[in-house]
N, C-alpha and C positions, 0 to 999 in steps of 0.2 A: 504493499499500499504506499502511496505517496506520502511524504512527511510534509508537504507544503502544497497549497493550491490557492488560486485567486478566484473571486467571484465579484459580481456587481454589488456595490454597497447597500442599495435600497431600491425601491421601486420609484420610477420617475419617467417623464415623457419629454422629449426635446424635439422641436421642429425646425426643419430647414426648407428652403425654397430654391428649386432649381428650375430655371425657364418656365416659371409660372406653375409648375407642379409642386405640391406640398408633400413633404415626407415627414411624417410623425413617427419617431422611434420610441417605442415604450420598452423599458427594461425592468426586470424583476429578478430577485433571487429565488431560485426554486430548488427543491431537493428530490423531485420525482418527475417522471414523464406526465403523470396525471395532473400535478400542479401546473406544469408547463402548458399543457393543452387547455387547462381551465383558464389560465391567463390569456392565452390566444383567443379563446372563445369570448372572454370578457371584452377584449379590444375590438373584436367584430361588432359586439353589442354596442360599444361606446361610439363607434363611427359607422353606422349601418349604411350611409351614403357613399362611402368610399369605394373605389373600384378594386383595389387590392389590399390585402392584409398578409404580407409576406412575413415568414418567421424563420428563426433559427434557434436551437438551444443545444446546450452541452451539459451533461450530468456526470456526477461522481468525481471523487478526488483524483482519479486518473484521467478524467475527461473522455472515458471510453464511449459513452452514449452520445451520438451526435445526430441531430435531425434538422431538416431545412425544408422550406417549401416556397416555390416561386408564386403560387396563387394566381395563376393566370398570365404572369409576365412571361416573356420569352424564356425558354429553358435556360438555366444557368445564370440568368442575369440579376437575380434578387436574392433568393435564399442562399445560394453558394457564396456570393461575396459577403453576405452577412455573417455566415458561418466562418468564413475565413478571417474576419475581423476578430471574432471571439477566439479563434484558434491562435492567431498571431499574437494576441494579448495574453494568451495562456489562461483564459478564463473558463471556468466550469460552474456548475449549479447556477446557470444563468439562461434567461430566455430573452430574446429580442423579437419584437414584432414592429415592422415598419408598415404603416398605413399610408397609402399613396392617394392623393387626390389629383387626377390628371389635369394639367393646365392647358391642354390644347396643342402643345408643341411636342413632337416626337423626339425623344432623346437618343434613340438608336441603342443597339446592344451594349456598345462600350459606355455610352453616357448612363444607361441604367446600372451597369456594374459599379461605375464610379459613385453614382448617386446613392444607391443602397449601402455600399460600403461606408461612404462618408457619413450617411445618416446614423449608422451605429456607432462609428468612431466618435463622432461629435457628441452623441448622447453620452457615451461613456466618460468623456471628459467632464461633463456636467454632473452626472450622477455619482461618479466616483467608484473606486475599486477597494475591496477589502482583501487582506491576506490572511489566510487560515494556516496555522503551523501546529503540527502534532509535537508536543513538548512533554518532557518529564517534569511534573511539578514536584517541588521540594518545599516543605514548610520549614522556615527557619524561626527559632524562638530565641530572643535575647532579653536582657533586662533593660528597663527603661533608660538607664543612663547611657546605654550604647545605641539606643534605637534611632535617635535623630541622625547621628553620623552614618550609621549603617544604611539607613534609607537613602540619604544622599549619595552614598557610595554605590548602592545598587543602581539607582537611576543613571548614574554616570558610567556604569559598567557595561560589558557586552551581555550580561545576563538579563532576562526579562523580569522586571518586578510586576507581578500579575495582580496581587492583591495584598492588602494590609488588614490587620485585626489586632486590637489592643484589649488585653484582658489583664490577668496577673503579670504577664510579660507581653512584650511586643512580638507579634507574629507576621512574618512576611512569606507570602507564597512566591516562589521564584521558578520561572520556567527555564529549562535547560535543553538545549538542542543536543542531538546525538554526539557523543565525544566530549561534552563539557563537564560531565559529573566530576572528573578527577581534578581538573583545573579549578572548578568552583569550590570543591572541598578545601583545597589548599589556599585559594584566595580568601575565603570565609575565615579560616583559622587565622590568617594574618591580620584581617581587618578586625577581628573581635578578640584576639589573644587566645584563641581556642575556647572561648566561653559560650559560644553559640551552640545550640542543639539542633539537629535536623531530623526530619522524618519524611518518608516518601508518600506522595499522594497519587502516585501512578501516572499514566499517560493521559493527556487531554488535548483536545483541539482548542487553540487559543486563537482569538480573532482580533484584528486590529486593521488600521489604515495601511494600505499597500505601501511597502518600503520601510516601515517600522512598526512592528507588532506591539500594541500596547494592551494594557489591562482594561 
């Protein structure tokens, strides 16, 4: 199983206009083919007068499930370029639906390919992308007199500070990528003079903005 994947951050719609044709790209995070098709059907209901509702979606951490439809556009001019944008951006668990209102000017095959691809690409820039990483969570417990400095050190470190909790001691949940356990143990001992205690919380999917996973 993949240890990292990207998906669209949230549901959203972005519109562009090319030679008087309107292209409305709706994006949404989904985790099943049923959910993807429900979203596609909802977009058809939202814009019943539109001529085309082309779609593409990718599912699973490995992106193995891929589907697309030209929905009446010339074969290969809509769903395929939409799917290619998702694939090129390494996105999965994502559905894209581009609704087209024809503006009276024929775009040709090349123009359609560019328009549908641009519609998805531009919408992704607006809606945003999330990064999902499978990390080993470790809970670190320290006394309060060390908590403030350790929290600052963790935020500046290559390790992910996922959550904090304050009870009789300060508790920090730290996400470790494969291969980081040994170096983290040494780092933590140096930062706390060996006074911190740790316990494993197992592997979890942690989600945050693309480029820097945060809690």
